[in-house]
DRENBA-702614 format. One record per atom (N, C-alpha, C): residue in one letter; residue number from 0; atom name; x, y, z. Coordinates in nm, 3 decimals, decimal comma. Layout:
<sites>
{site "A" NUM "CA" {X Y Z}};
...
</sites>
This chain:
<sites>
{site "M" 0 "N" {6,253 0,385 -8,587}};
{site "M" 0 "CA" {6,227 0,412 -8,447}};
{site "M" 0 "C" {6,211 0,560 -8,418}};
{site "E" 1 "N" {6,242 0,646 -8,511}};
{site "E" 1 "CA" {6,229 0,788 -8,487}};
{site "E" 1 "C" {6,083 0,832 -8,479}};
{site "R" 2 "N" {5,991 0,751 -8,528}};
{site "R" 2 "CA" {5,849 0,788 -8,527}};
{site "R" 2 "C" {5,779 0,743 -8,399}};
{site "I" 3 "N" {5,839 0,657 -8,325}};
{site "I" 3 "CA" {5,777 0,608 -8,202}};
{site "I" 3 "C" {5,815 0,701 -8,088}};
{site "K" 4 "N" {5,716 0,760 -8,026}};
{site "K" 4 "CA" {5,737 0,851 -7,914}};
{site "K" 4 "C" {5,662 0,797 -7,792}};
{site "I" 5 "N" {5,719 0,815 -7,676}};
{site "I" 5 "CA" {5,654 0,773 -7,553}};
{site "I" 5 "C" {5,554 0,881 -7,512}};
{site "D" 6 "N" {5,433 0,838 -7,483}};
{site "D" 6 "CA" {5,329 0,928 -7,434}};
{site "D" 6 "C" {5,344 0,936 -7,282}};
{site "W" 7 "N" {5,413 1,039 -7,235}};
{site "W" 7 "CA" {5,445 1,049 -7,093}};
{site "W" 7 "C" {5,321 1,067 -7,006}};
{site "L" 8 "N" {5,218 1,131 -7,055}};
{site "L" 8 "CA" {5,096 1,144 -6,978}};
{site "L" 8 "C" {5,033 1,007 -6,956}};
{site "H" 9 "N" {5,033 0,924 -7,061}};
{site "H" 9 "CA" {4,980 0,789 -7,050}};
{site "H" 9 "C" {5,066 0,706 -6,955}};
{site "V" 10 "N" {5,196 0,720 -6,965}};
{site "V" 10 "CA" {5,287 0,646 -6,877}};
{site "V" 10 "C" {5,261 0,684 -6,732}};
{site "A" 11 "N" {5,247 0,813 -6,705}};
{site "A" 11 "CA" {5,223 0,858 -6,569}};
{site "A" 11 "C" {5,087 0,812 -6,518}};
{site "D" 12 "N" {4,986 0,819 -6,605}};
{site "D" 12 "CA" {4,850 0,783 -6,566}};
{site "D" 12 "C" {4,838 0,634 -6,534}};
{site "L" 13 "N" {4,902 0,550 -6,612}};
{site "L" 13 "CA" {4,889 0,406 -6,593}};
{site "L" 13 "C" {5,005 0,343 -6,518}};
{site "G" 14 "N" {5,114 0,415 -6,501}};
{site "G" 14 "CA" {5,230 0,356 -6,437}};
{site "G" 14 "C" {5,266 0,420 -6,305}};
{site "V" 15 "N" {5,292 0,549 -6,306}};
{site "V" 15 "CA" {5,341 0,617 -6,187}};
{site "V" 15 "C" {5,230 0,642 -6,086}};
{site "A" 16 "N" {5,116 0,691 -6,131}};
{site "A" 16 "CA" {5,007 0,727 -6,039}};
{site "A" 16 "C" {4,957 0,607 -5,958}};
{site "P" 17 "N" {4,927 0,492 -6,021}};
{site "P" 17 "CA" {4,880 0,378 -5,939}};
{site "P" 17 "C" {4,987 0,330 -5,841}};
{site "E" 18 "N" {5,112 0,335 -5,883}};
{site "E" 18 "CA" {5,221 0,294 -5,793}};
{site "E" 18 "C" {5,227 0,386 -5,672}};
{site "F" 19 "N" {5,217 0,516 -5,696}};
{site "F" 19 "CA" {5,219 0,614 -5,587}};
{site "F" 19 "C" {5,100 0,595 -5,494}};
{site "L" 20 "N" {4,980 0,583 -5,551}};
{site "L" 20 "CA" {4,860 0,570 -5,469}};
{site "L" 20 "C" {4,860 0,440 -5,388}};
{site "G" 21 "N" {4,910 0,333 -5,447}};
{site "G" 21 "CA" {4,921 0,207 -5,374}};
{site "G" 21 "C" {5,016 0,218 -5,256}};
{site "N" 22 "N" {5,131 0,281 -5,279}};
{site "N" 22 "CA" {5,228 0,300 -5,171}};
{site "N" 22 "C" {5,175 0,394 -5,064}};
{site "L" 23 "N" {5,102 0,498 -5,104}};
{site "L" 23 "CA" {5,042 0,589 -5,007}};
{site "L" 23 "C" {4,940 0,516 -4,921}};
{site "A" 24 "N" {4,854 0,436 -4,985}};
{site "A" 24 "CA" {4,754 0,360 -4,909}};
{site "A" 24 "C" {4,822 0,264 -4,812}};
{site "W" 25 "N" {4,926 0,197 -4,857}};
{site "W" 25 "CA" {4,999 0,103 -4,770}};
{site "W" 25 "C" {5,061 0,178 -4,652}};
{site "H" 26 "N" {5,119 0,294 -4,678}};
{site "H" 26 "CA" {5,180 0,373 -4,572}};
{site "H" 26 "C" {5,074 0,415 -4,468}};
{site "L" 27 "N" {4,959 0,458 -4,514}};
{site "L" 27 "CA" {4,854 0,501 -4,423}};
{site "L" 27 "C" {4,798 0,386 -4,341}};
{site "V" 28 "N" {4,777 0,271 -4,407}};
{site "V" 28 "CA" {4,717 0,156 -4,338}};
{site "V" 28 "C" {4,819 0,089 -4,245}};
{site "S" 29 "N" {4,939 0,063 -4,293}};
{site "S" 29 "CA" {5,037 -0,007 -4,210}};
{site "S" 29 "C" {5,097 0,084 -4,104}};
{site "G" 30 "N" {5,097 0,215 -4,129}};
{site "G" 30 "CA" {5,150 0,310 -4,031}};
{site "G" 30 "C" {5,049 0,352 -3,927}};
{site "K" 31 "N" {4,932 0,291 -3,930}};
{site "K" 31 "CA" {4,825 0,317 -3,833}};
{site "K" 31 "C" {4,784 0,464 -3,832}};
{site "K" 32 "N" {4,782 0,525 -3,948}};
{site "K" 32 "CA" {4,740 0,664 -3,961}};
{site "K" 32 "C" {4,591 0,674 -3,993}};
{site "I" 33 "N" {4,527 0,560 -4,010}};
{site "I" 33 "CA" {4,384 0,550 -4,037}};
{site "I" 33 "C" {4,321 0,484 -3,914}};
{site "P" 34 "N" {4,202 0,530 -3,871}};
{site "P" 34 "CA" {4,140 0,467 -3,754}};
{site "P" 34 "C" {4,104 0,321 -3,781}};
{site "G" 35 "N" {4,120 0,240 -3,681}};
{site "G" 35 "CA" {4,083 0,098 -3,689}};
{site "G" 35 "C" {4,168 0,016 -3,596}};
{site "R" 36 "N" {4,111 -0,096 -3,549}};
{site "R" 36 "CA" {4,182 -0,182 -3,454}};
{site "R" 36 "C" {4,292 -0,263 -3,519}};
{site "N" 37 "N" {4,270 -0,302 -3,645}};
{site "N" 37 "CA" {4,370 -0,382 -3,715}};
{site "N" 37 "C" {4,376 -0,339 -3,861}};
{site "Q" 38 "N" {4,463 -0,404 -3,936}};
{site "Q" 38 "CA" {4,483 -0,366 -4,076}};
{site "Q" 38 "C" {4,355 -0,383 -4,158}};
{site "E" 39 "N" {4,280 -0,489 -4,133}};
{site "E" 39 "CA" {4,155 -0,512 -4,207}};
{site "E" 39 "C" {4,054 -0,401 -4,182}};
{site "D" 40 "N" {4,043 -0,356 -4,056}};
{site "D" 40 "CA" {3,952 -0,246 -4,024}};
{site "D" 40 "C" {3,996 -0,116 -4,091}};
{site "R" 41 "N" {4,127 -0,092 -4,096}};
{site "R" 41 "CA" {4,178 0,030 -4,158}};
{site "R" 41 "C" {4,154 0,030 -4,308}};
{site "V" 42 "N" {4,173 -0,085 -4,374}};
{site "V" 42 "CA" {4,146 -0,095 -4,517}};
{site "V" 42 "C" {3,997 -0,073 -4,543}};
{site "A" 43 "N" {3,912 -0,129 -4,459}};
{site "A" 43 "CA" {3,767 -0,109 -4,473}};
{site "A" 43 "C" {3,732 0,039 -4,458}};
{site "H" 44 "N" {3,800 0,110 -4,369}};
{site "H" 44 "CA" {3,776 0,252 -4,349}};
{site "H" 44 "C" {3,815 0,331 -4,474}};
{site "V" 45 "N" {3,929 0,299 -4,533}};
{site "V" 45 "CA" {3,972 0,367 -4,657}};
{site "V" 45 "C" {3,872 0,339 -4,769}};
{site "F" 46 "N" {3,827 0,216 -4,781}};
{site "F" 46 "CA" {3,730 0,181 -4,884}};
{site "F" 46 "C" {3,599 0,256 -4,865}};
{site "A" 47 "N" {3,556 0,270 -4,741}};
{site "A" 47 "CA" {3,433 0,346 -4,713}};
{site "A" 47 "C" {3,449 0,492 -4,754}};
{site "D" 48 "N" {3,567 0,548 -4,730}};
{site "D" 48 "CA" {3,593 0,686 -4,772}};
{site "D" 48 "C" {3,588 0,699 -4,924}};
{site "I" 49 "N" {3,643 0,603 -4,995}};
{site "I" 49 "CA" {3,640 0,604 -5,142}};
{site "I" 49 "C" {3,496 0,596 -5,191}};
{site "Q" 50 "N" {3,417 0,506 -5,133}};
{site "Q" 50 "CA" {3,277 0,492 -5,172}};
{site "Q" 50 "C" {3,199 0,620 -5,143}};
{site "A" 51 "N" {3,227 0,685 -5,030}};
{site "A" 51 "CA" {3,160 0,810 -4,995}};
{site "A" 51 "C" {3,194 0,919 -5,097}};
{site "F" 52 "N" {3,319 0,923 -5,140}};
{site "F" 52 "CA" {3,360 1,020 -5,242}};
{site "F" 52 "C" {3,280 0,999 -5,370}};
{site "Y" 53 "N" {3,269 0,873 -5,413}};
{site "Y" 53 "CA" {3,192 0,843 -5,534}};
{site "Y" 53 "C" {3,046 0,886 -5,518}};
{site "A" 54 "N" {2,988 0,860 -5,402}};
{site "A" 54 "CA" {2,847 0,896 -5,379}};
{site "A" 54 "C" {2,827 1,047 -5,378}};
{site "E" 55 "N" {2,918 1,120 -5,316}};
{site "E" 55 "CA" {2,906 1,266 -5,309}};
{site "E" 55 "C" {2,921 1,332 -5,446}};
{site "N" 56 "N" {2,995 1,270 -5,533}};
{site "N" 56 "CA" {3,023 1,329 -5,664}};
{site "N" 56 "C" {2,939 1,266 -5,776}};
{site "N" 57 "N" {2,830 1,200 -5,737}};
{site "N" 57 "CA" {2,738 1,138 -5,833}};
{site "N" 57 "C" {2,811 1,048 -5,933}};
{site "T" 58 "N" {2,906 0,974 -5,883}};
{site "T" 58 "CA" {2,982 0,881 -5,966}};
{site "T" 58 "C" {2,949 0,740 -5,921}};
{site "Q" 59 "N" {2,924 0,654 -6,016}};
{site "Q" 59 "CA" {2,897 0,515 -5,981}};
{site "Q" 59 "C" {3,024 0,454 -5,923}};
{site "S" 60 "N" {3,006 0,364 -5,828}};
{site "S" 60 "CA" {3,120 0,298 -5,768}};
{site "S" 60 "C" {3,198 0,221 -5,873}};
{site "R" 61 "N" {3,323 0,247 -5,883}};
{site "R" 61 "CA" {3,408 0,177 -5,979}};
{site "R" 61 "C" {3,486 0,066 -5,915}};
{site "L" 62 "N" {3,488 0,064 -5,782}};
{site "L" 62 "CA" {3,562 -0,039 -5,711}};
{site "L" 62 "C" {3,465 -0,129 -5,636}};
{site "P" 63 "N" {3,440 -0,251 -5,685}};
{site "P" 63 "CA" {3,349 -0,339 -5,613}};
{site "P" 63 "C" {3,406 -0,385 -5,480}};
{site "K" 64 "N" {3,538 -0,389 -5,469}};
{site "K" 64 "CA" {3,604 -0,424 -5,343}};
{site "K" 64 "C" {3,746 -0,370 -5,345}};
{site "L" 65 "N" {3,805 -0,361 -5,227}};
{site "L" 65 "CA" {3,940 -0,308 -5,218}};
{site "L" 65 "C" {4,031 -0,415 -5,164}};
</sites>
């Protein structure tokens, strides 16, 4: 077991970062910090912002839906 090392960058990239971003998105949407009449409208607004970011940075959309 002395040869097995945890790759902390990989752990953070696949474990901590998605958890943080998911909680941040939930906080923004459920806390009504994003414009929209209801939760569905607010999620659609966040998704549109993500798609706009991809378009501005010449990146193909990686999220077909949110």
